[in-house]
C-alpha positions as CSV (number, residue, x, y, z in Angstrom):
1,M,124.7,74.2,148.1
2,R,125.0,76.9,145.5
3,I,124.1,76.0,141.9
4,L,124.3,78.1,138.7
5,L,121.4,77.4,136.4
6,V,121.9,78.7,132.8
7,E,118.7,78.3,130.8
8,D,117.1,80.8,128.4
9,D,113.6,79.2,128.5
10,Q,111.7,81.3,131.0
11,A,109.2,78.7,132.0
12,L,111.7,75.9,132.3
13,G,114.1,78.0,134.3
14,E,111.4,79.0,136.7
15,G,110.3,75.4,137.0
16,I,113.8,74.1,137.7
17,R,114.6,76.7,140.3
18,T,111.2,76.1,142.0
19,A,111.8,72.4,142.1
20,L,115.4,72.6,143.5
21,K,114.9,75.1,146.2
22,P,113.1,72.7,148.6
23,E,116.1,70.4,148.2
24,G,118.3,72.9,150.0
25,Y,120.0,74.3,146.9
26,T,120.6,78.0,146.4
27,V,119.9,78.4,142.7
28,D,121.3,81.4,140.8
29,W,119.8,81.7,137.3
30,L,121.2,83.3,134.1
31,Q,119.8,83.2,130.6
32,D,122.9,83.7,128.3
33,G,126.2,82.1,127.9
34,A,128.4,85.2,128.2
35,S,127.0,86.1,131.6
36,A,127.3,82.4,132.7
37,L,131.0,82.3,131.8
38,H,131.6,85.6,133.7
39,A,129.8,84.3,136.8
40,L,131.5,80.9,136.8
41,S,134.9,82.6,136.4
42,H,134.4,85.1,139.2
43,E,132.2,83.4,141.7
44,S,132.0,80.0,143.6
45,F,129.4,77.4,142.7
46,E,129.3,73.7,143.7
47,L,127.7,72.8,140.4
48,A,126.3,74.3,137.1
49,I,123.3,73.2,135.0
50,L,124.0,74.4,131.5
51,D,121.8,74.6,128.4
52,L,123.6,74.4,125.1
53,G,121.5,76.6,122.9
54,L,122.1,79.9,124.6
55,P,122.2,83.5,123.3
56,R,125.4,85.5,123.3
57,M,127.6,82.4,123.7
58,D,126.8,78.7,123.0
59,G,126.9,76.4,126.0
60,L,129.7,74.3,124.3
61,Q,131.8,77.4,124.1
62,V,131.2,78.2,127.8
63,L,132.3,74.7,128.6
64,K,135.4,74.9,126.5
65,H,136.5,78.2,128.1
66,L,135.8,76.9,131.6
67,R,138.0,73.7,131.1
68,A,140.7,75.7,129.3
69,A,140.9,77.8,132.4
70,A,141.1,74.6,134.6
71,N,137.8,75.5,136.3
72,P,136.8,72.1,137.9
73,V,133.1,73.0,138.6
74,P,130.9,70.0,137.8
75,V,128.6,70.7,134.8
76,L,125.4,69.0,133.9
77,V,124.4,69.8,130.3
78,L,120.7,70.2,129.9
79,T,119.6,70.3,126.2
80,A,117.2,69.4,123.5
81,R,120.0,68.2,121.3
82,D,119.6,64.4,121.6
83,A,121.8,63.1,118.8
84,T,124.7,60.9,119.8
85,S,127.2,63.3,118.2
86,D,125.8,66.1,120.3
87,R,126.3,64.1,123.5
88,I,129.8,63.2,122.5
89,A,130.6,66.9,121.7
90,G,129.2,68.0,125.1
91,L,131.2,65.4,127.0
92,D,134.4,66.0,125.0
93,A,134.0,69.8,125.8
94,G,134.1,69.0,129.5
95,A,130.5,68.2,130.6
96,D,130.3,65.8,133.6
97,D,126.8,64.5,132.7
98,Y,124.1,65.1,130.0
99,L,120.3,65.2,130.3
100,V,118.0,65.5,127.3
101,K,114.8,67.6,127.4
102,P,112.1,66.8,128.1
103,F,113.2,65.2,131.4
104,D,111.7,64.1,134.7
105,V,112.5,66.4,137.6
106,A,113.2,63.4,139.8
107,E,115.9,62.3,137.4
108,L,117.4,65.7,137.4
109,K,117.6,65.7,141.2
110,A,119.2,62.3,141.2
111,R,121.8,63.3,138.6
112,L,122.7,66.4,140.6
113,R,123.1,64.3,143.8
114,A,125.4,61.9,141.9
115,L,127.5,64.7,140.5
116,L,127.9,66.3,143.9
117,R,128.8,62.9,145.5
118,R,131.6,62.5,142.9
119,S,132.7,66.0,143.4
120,F,133.1,65.7,147.2
121,Q,134.9,62.4,146.7
122,R,137.8,64.1,144.9
123,P,140.8,64.4,147.1
124,Q,140.7,67.7,149.0
125,P,143.4,68.2,151.6
126,A,142.2,69.2,155.1
127,L,143.0,72.9,156.0
128,E,145.1,73.3,159.1
129,Y,145.4,76.6,160.9
130,R,146.4,77.3,164.5
131,G,144.6,74.3,166.0
132,I,141.7,74.4,163.5
133,S,141.2,71.5,161.1
134,L,138.6,71.9,158.3
135,D,138.0,68.9,156.0
136,P,136.2,70.1,152.8
137,A,135.2,66.5,151.8
138,S,133.5,65.5,155.1
139,Q,132.7,69.1,156.1
140,V,134.0,68.3,159.6
141,V,135.6,71.1,161.6
142,E,137.8,70.4,164.7
143,Y,139.5,72.8,167.1
144,Q,142.2,71.5,169.4
145,G,140.9,67.9,168.8
146,Q,137.2,68.7,169.5
147,V,134.5,68.7,166.8
148,I,132.9,72.1,166.3
149,N,129.5,72.1,164.7
150,L,129.1,75.0,162.4
151,P,126.0,76.2,160.6
152,R,126.3,76.1,156.8
153,K,127.1,79.8,156.3
154,E,129.8,79.8,159.0
155,F,131.4,76.8,157.5
156,L,131.5,78.4,154.1
157,L,132.9,81.6,155.5
158,L,135.6,79.8,157.4
159,H,136.5,77.8,154.4
160,E,136.8,80.8,152.1
161,L,139.1,82.5,154.6
162,L,141.3,79.5,155.3
163,I,142.0,78.6,151.7
164,Q,143.5,82.1,151.2
165,P,145.4,83.0,154.3
166,G,147.0,86.4,154.3
167,R,144.7,87.7,151.6
168,V,142.0,90.3,152.3
169,L,138.6,89.1,151.0
170,T,136.2,91.9,150.3
171,R,132.7,91.9,151.8
172,D,131.2,91.5,148.3
173,K,133.4,88.4,147.6
174,L,132.5,86.8,150.9
175,Q,128.8,87.5,150.4
176,Q,128.9,86.0,147.0
177,A,130.3,82.8,148.4
178,L,127.7,82.6,151.2
179,Y,124.5,83.8,149.5
180,G,122.6,83.5,146.2
181,W,121.7,86.5,144.2
182,D,118.0,86.5,145.1
183,E,118.5,85.8,148.9
184,E,117.7,88.7,151.2
185,V,120.8,89.4,153.3
186,E,120.7,91.6,156.4
187,S,123.2,94.4,156.3
188,N,125.1,93.0,159.3
189,A,124.8,89.3,158.4
190,L,128.5,88.9,157.6
191,E,129.6,90.7,160.8
192,V,127.4,88.3,162.8
193,H,129.0,85.2,161.2
194,V,132.4,86.6,161.9
195,H,131.5,87.3,165.5
196,H,130.2,83.7,165.9
197,L,133.4,82.2,164.5
198,R,135.6,84.3,166.7
199,K,133.6,83.1,169.8
200,K,133.8,79.5,168.7
201,F,137.5,79.5,168.1
202,F,139.5,82.6,169.3
203,P,139.1,86.3,168.9
204,E,142.3,86.8,166.7
205,L,141.1,84.2,164.1
206,I,139.6,86.7,161.7
207,R,141.1,90.2,161.3
208,T,138.9,93.1,160.1
209,V,140.4,95.4,157.4
210,R,138.2,98.4,157.9
211,G,136.3,99.5,154.8
212,V,137.5,96.5,152.8
213,G,136.8,93.1,154.3
214,Y,138.4,90.3,156.4
215,L,141.3,87.9,156.4
216,V,143.1,85.3,158.5
217,D,146.8,86.1,158.9
218,K,149.4,83.7,157.5
């Protein structure tokens, strides 16, 4: 589960990232609003934790730009601004939840779980492709009527490819979808995942575009 944390307080950012990693989250951390908006606009995250008082671009502006672009990523606002008017402004700008500093880490984790539950309950049509059925909500994958158990990285890779059939996805794009910025990735990790998916389904499932990336044909 990949989360973008946007927090300019060094100690707090380190503390949140340390607390969330044992929960199975991949936490990418940025410390200014402009970088956060760029990351959220160009990469895939399941959720964002966003401070409001940020350098380069205020968190409210980040939210407004995201929602104006119809980006549906769930956003938990994390801020020291505790006035009712501030909460209303954050929610009106597009926040899904609001947590005031200082906070209990257990409450932060609970709010994240609740946001993710709501996100996964949104209608997401199952992807069907040549005998493969992938349900993003339940994360169940079937092939020719049989359930195929996929490790998390393989599921994410297959999902990325199936939602964009006919489009070549670069290695960089796919690695961004699968791994956090601070994760060590073996040079051949992507090829290994592709190899496993071909074996579990059929060899022609994923086509290699040499020097560029991979795609599934339409």
